[in-house]
N, C-alpha and C positions, 0 to 999 in steps of 0.2 A: 698145493701140497708141497711141503718142504722137500728139498733134494735128498735128504737123508732117510726119507720114509720108504717103506717097502709095502707093496700091495700083495695081499693074499686073497685071491678070489675064493669065496666060500659059499656053498649052497645052504639055503635055509631048509631045515628038515622038520618033519612032524615028530613031536615028542609027546605022546599021549594026546591030550586036548590042546597042547601048546605047540609052539614052534621054537626052534633053536638052531644053533650052529655048532659044528664040531671044530675044536681048536687043536692044532697039532701039539703033541706032547712037548716038543722042543720049545715052542713058544710059551707054553704054560710054565715050564721050568725057568726060562729066561726072565720072565716078568713076575715071578713069585705068585703064580696063580695055582692054588691047590683046591680046597673044597669050596671056597667062596671068592667072588670077585666083586668089585665095585663098578657099577654101571653109571656113567655120568652123561646126562643129556646136555649137549652143547648146540649152539645155533648151527654149526657146520656138520654135526653128526653125533654119533654115539662114541663114547670113549670108555674102553674097558681097562680097569687097573687091578692089579693084584692087591689083596687086602693088606699085605705087608707094607705097601707104599701109600695106602690111603691115609688121609689125615684123620687123626683121632681127636675127639672132643676132650676137654678137660675132665668132664664127668666120667667118660670111659677110662681115662688115664687114672684118675683117683680111685675109681672102683677096682681096677686091676691092682693098683698099689695096695689098697686095703685087703684084697684077697691074698696077695703075696705075704703081707705082714701077718695076717691071721694064720696062714699056713706055716709061718716061721721060716719062709724062704729067703728073707732078707738078712744080711749080716751087717750090722751097724757097729761092729767092734772098732773099726778105724775112727769112728766119731769120738770114742772115749779118749783116744790119744790126743785128738785135736782139741777136745774140751778141756783137757788138762794142760794146755800149753801156757796158761797164765795170762792170756790176753784179756780176760775179764777184769783183771786188776790194773790194767794199763789205763791211764787217763788220756783220753783222745782229745 
């Protein structure tokens, strides 16, 4: 275990027909864990990550971009200025 790690002994508790653990609120905030987390199975154990730091697929990224564009949430007005810079007419 790396020298920088901290151990937090935690009991496994019954949650309905399942089992779970309770995580301290301070840890949830520190690691961006809100309503969902990502659970990764590794050879050395389980790794919990906040979804904010989880890797997102290109499909998920493009889906979110399309949703934002459909909602009119994106502002592309700066692109108009860049498109009018005249570089289209320059011979490279």
